[in-house]
C-alpha atoms as an extended CHARMM CRD file, in Angstrom:
* protein
*
        97  EXT
         1         1  MET       CA             53.2290000000       55.4500000000      124.5410000000  PROA      1               0.0000000000
         2         2  THR       CA             56.4900000000       56.1570000000      126.8530000000  PROA      2               0.0000000000
         3         3  LEU       CA             59.5830000000       53.7070000000      127.3100000000  PROA      3               0.0000000000
         4         4  ARG       CA             58.4310000000       50.9710000000      129.6500000000  PROA      4               0.0000000000
         5         5  ILE       CA             61.6650000000       48.6790000000      130.9430000000  PROA      5               0.0000000000
         6         6  GLU       CA             61.0280000000       45.0730000000      132.0990000000  PROA      6               0.0000000000
         7         7  ARG       CA             64.1180000000       43.0790000000      133.9500000000  PROA      7               0.0000000000
         8         8  SER       CA             64.1900000000       39.2050000000      133.5320000000  PROA      8               0.0000000000
         9         9  SER       CA             66.5670000000       36.9130000000      133.9780000000  PROA      9               0.0000000000
        10        10  ARG       CA             67.4530000000       33.9510000000      132.1170000000  PROA      10              0.0000000000
        11        11  ALA       CA             70.3970000000       31.5920000000      132.6050000000  PROA      11              0.0000000000
        12        12  GLU       CA             72.6080000000       33.7230000000      134.0650000000  PROA      12              0.0000000000
        13        13  LEU       CA             71.6820000000       36.1700000000      131.5590000000  PROA      13              0.0000000000
        14        14  VAL       CA             69.4650000000       39.8780000000      132.7350000000  PROA      14              0.0000000000
        15        15  VAL       CA             67.5620000000       40.7700000000      130.0450000000  PROA      15              0.0000000000
        16        16  LEU       CA             65.7600000000       44.3390000000      130.0010000000  PROA      16              0.0000000000
        17        17  SER       CA             63.0570000000       44.1550000000      127.1290000000  PROA      17              0.0000000000
        18        18  LEU       CA             61.7290000000       47.8440000000      126.3570000000  PROA      18              0.0000000000
        19        19  THR       CA             58.5060000000       48.4570000000      124.7220000000  PROA      19              0.0000000000
        20        20  GLY       CA             57.7080000000       51.6870000000      123.2280000000  PROA      20              0.0000000000
        21        21  ARG       CA             59.4890000000       54.7650000000      122.3140000000  PROA      21              0.0000000000
        22        22  VAL       CA             63.2050000000       55.1880000000      123.0990000000  PROA      22              0.0000000000
        23        23  GLU       CA             64.2150000000       58.7000000000      123.0930000000  PROA      23              0.0000000000
        24        24  ILE       CA             67.3500000000       60.8160000000      124.3410000000  PROA      24              0.0000000000
        25        25  GLU       CA             65.1210000000       61.3880000000      127.8170000000  PROA      25              0.0000000000
        26        26  ASP       CA             65.3420000000       57.5770000000      128.4610000000  PROA      26              0.0000000000
        27        27  VAL       CA             68.9780000000       57.1880000000      127.7470000000  PROA      27              0.0000000000
        28        28  ALA       CA             69.8220000000       58.0790000000      131.5930000000  PROA      28              0.0000000000
        29        29  GLU       CA             67.2260000000       55.8980000000      132.5040000000  PROA      29              0.0000000000
        30        30  LEU       CA             68.5250000000       53.1600000000      130.8430000000  PROA      30              0.0000000000
        31        31  GLN       CA             72.0690000000       53.8670000000      131.9640000000  PROA      31              0.0000000000
        32        32  ARG       CA             70.4770000000       54.0030000000      135.7010000000  PROA      32              0.0000000000
        33        33  ILE       CA             69.1660000000       50.8650000000      135.5330000000  PROA      33              0.0000000000
        34        34  LEU       CA             72.4360000000       49.2910000000      133.5560000000  PROA      34              0.0000000000
        35        35  GLY       CA             74.4120000000       50.7360000000      136.3720000000  PROA      35              0.0000000000
        36        36  LEU       CA             72.2330000000       48.6870000000      139.3610000000  PROA      36              0.0000000000
        37        37  GLU       CA             73.3400000000       45.3320000000      137.6400000000  PROA      37              0.0000000000
        38        38  GLU       CA             76.4340000000       43.1920000000      139.5230000000  PROA      38              0.0000000000
        39        39  SER       CA             79.6870000000       44.3640000000      137.0590000000  PROA      39              0.0000000000
        40        40  GLY       CA             80.5260000000       41.4240000000      135.0450000000  PROA      40              0.0000000000
        41        41  CYS       CA             77.3350000000       40.1670000000      134.8600000000  PROA      41              0.0000000000
        42        42  PRO       CA             75.9950000000       39.5390000000      131.0510000000  PROA      42              0.0000000000
        43        43  ILE       CA             72.8810000000       41.9870000000      130.3240000000  PROA      43              0.0000000000
        44        44  ALA       CA             70.7870000000       41.9870000000      126.5130000000  PROA      44              0.0000000000
        45        45  LEU       CA             68.6010000000       44.8420000000      126.1260000000  PROA      45              0.0000000000
        46        46  ASP       CA             65.3480000000       43.1100000000      124.0740000000  PROA      46              0.0000000000
        47        47  LEU       CA             64.4730000000       45.6330000000      121.1070000000  PROA      47              0.0000000000
        48        48  LYS       CA             61.4620000000       43.4030000000      120.0970000000  PROA      48              0.0000000000
        49        49  ASP       CA             58.7000000000       45.9630000000      121.2580000000  PROA      49              0.0000000000
        50        50  VAL       CA             60.3340000000       49.2310000000      120.0760000000  PROA      50              0.0000000000
        51        51  THR       CA             58.2740000000       51.1370000000      118.1720000000  PROA      51              0.0000000000
        52        52  LEU       CA             60.3980000000       54.0320000000      117.8760000000  PROA      52              0.0000000000
        53        53  ILE       CA             63.8520000000       55.5550000000      118.3240000000  PROA      53              0.0000000000
        54        54  ASP       CA             65.5350000000       58.4670000000      117.9500000000  PROA      54              0.0000000000
        55        55  ARG       CA             69.0800000000       59.3700000000      117.0190000000  PROA      55              0.0000000000
        56        56  ASP       CA             70.5660000000       59.8680000000      120.6360000000  PROA      56              0.0000000000
        57        57  ALA       CA             68.8780000000       56.4350000000      121.7760000000  PROA      57              0.0000000000
        58        58  VAL       CA             70.6190000000       54.1640000000      118.2310000000  PROA      58              0.0000000000
        59        59  LYS       CA             74.2500000000       55.9390000000      119.6400000000  PROA      59              0.0000000000
        60        60  PHE       CA             73.5850000000       55.1210000000      122.9370000000  PROA      60              0.0000000000
        61        61  LEU       CA             72.4830000000       51.4300000000      122.1800000000  PROA      61              0.0000000000
        62        62  ALA       CA             76.1400000000       52.0770000000      119.8590000000  PROA      62              0.0000000000
        63        63  ARG       CA             77.7760000000       52.1080000000      122.8060000000  PROA      63              0.0000000000
        64        64  CYS       CA             75.9040000000       49.4460000000      125.1390000000  PROA      64              0.0000000000
        65        65  GLU       CA             76.6820000000       46.6700000000      122.2250000000  PROA      65              0.0000000000
        66        66  GLY       CA             80.4300000000       48.3470000000      122.4740000000  PROA      66              0.0000000000
        67        67  ASP       CA             80.2210000000       47.2920000000      126.0990000000  PROA      67              0.0000000000
        68        68  SER       CA             79.0990000000       43.9830000000      125.3890000000  PROA      68              0.0000000000
        69        69  ILE       CA             75.5380000000       44.2260000000      126.2410000000  PROA      69              0.0000000000
        70        70  ARG       CA             73.6870000000       41.9120000000      123.7310000000  PROA      70              0.0000000000
        71        71  LEU       CA             71.0350000000       43.5590000000      121.5200000000  PROA      71              0.0000000000
        72        72  GLU       CA             68.2520000000       41.1150000000      121.1720000000  PROA      72              0.0000000000
        73        73  ASN       CA             65.6620000000       40.9510000000      118.5890000000  PROA      73              0.0000000000
        74        74  CYS       CA             67.0460000000       44.5360000000      117.1000000000  PROA      74              0.0000000000
        75        75  PRO       CA             64.8100000000       45.5630000000      114.0270000000  PROA      75              0.0000000000
        76        76  ALA       CA             66.6300000000       46.0190000000      110.8490000000  PROA      76              0.0000000000
        77        77  TYR       CA             66.2350000000       49.9570000000      110.6080000000  PROA      77              0.0000000000
        78        78  ILE       CA             67.9020000000       50.0770000000      114.1810000000  PROA      78              0.0000000000
        79        79  ARG       CA             70.1710000000       47.7450000000      113.2800000000  PROA      79              0.0000000000
        80        80  GLU       CA             71.2220000000       49.8050000000      109.9010000000  PROA      80              0.0000000000
        81        81  TRP       CA             71.2140000000       52.8560000000      111.6910000000  PROA      81              0.0000000000
        82        82  ILE       CA             73.9270000000       51.4960000000      114.8690000000  PROA      82              0.0000000000
        83        83  GLY       CA             76.2310000000       50.6840000000      111.5320000000  PROA      83              0.0000000000
        84        84  GLN       CA             75.8430000000       54.1430000000      109.7530000000  PROA      84              0.0000000000
        85        85  ASP       CA             76.9010000000       55.3260000000      113.3520000000  PROA      85              0.0000000000
        86        86  ARG       CA             79.6050000000       53.0850000000      114.2290000000  PROA      86              0.0000000000
        87        87  ASN       CA             80.9330000000       54.2010000000      110.3060000000  PROA      87              0.0000000000
        88        88  ALA       CA             80.3630000000       57.8780000000      111.3900000000  PROA      88              0.0000000000
        89        89  SER       CA             82.6800000000       57.7800000000      113.8830000000  PROA      89              0.0000000000
        90        90  ARG       CA             85.4850000000       55.6620000000      112.5300000000  PROA      90              0.0000000000
        91        91  GLN       CA             85.7170000000       58.2230000000      110.2280000000  PROA      91              0.0000000000
        92        92  ARG       CA             85.4980000000       61.2480000000      112.3340000000  PROA      92              0.0000000000
        93        93  GLU       CA             88.6600000000       59.4860000000      114.3310000000  PROA      93              0.0000000000
        94        94  ASN       CA             90.3780000000       58.7710000000      111.1770000000  PROA      94              0.0000000000
        95        95  LEU       CA             90.0670000000       62.7600000000      110.5670000000  PROA      95              0.0000000000
        96        96  SER       CA             91.4290000000       63.3810000000      113.6870000000  PROA      96              0.0000000000
        97        97  GLY       CA             93.9550000000       61.1280000000      114.7720000000  PROA      97              0.0000000000
């Protein structure tokens, strides 16, 4: 199943619900869609129906969270991978700086 993205809003929050697989090919489309939203508008990505995610997409989600985009219904394994990605990034920064 390819990725399906549905936009909804609730209480001044834009919610993008993701369904299916999130792979590197989908990141550009997600970035494009996020770029269409009004600047300063709170955004959440609902990951409840994500069935599979690749490493590049996890890195993208980590960046989203760093940019104040909420991750709702984030499966534990994705949360763990985001944490691992952040730790690896910090270690690289410490080594280079």
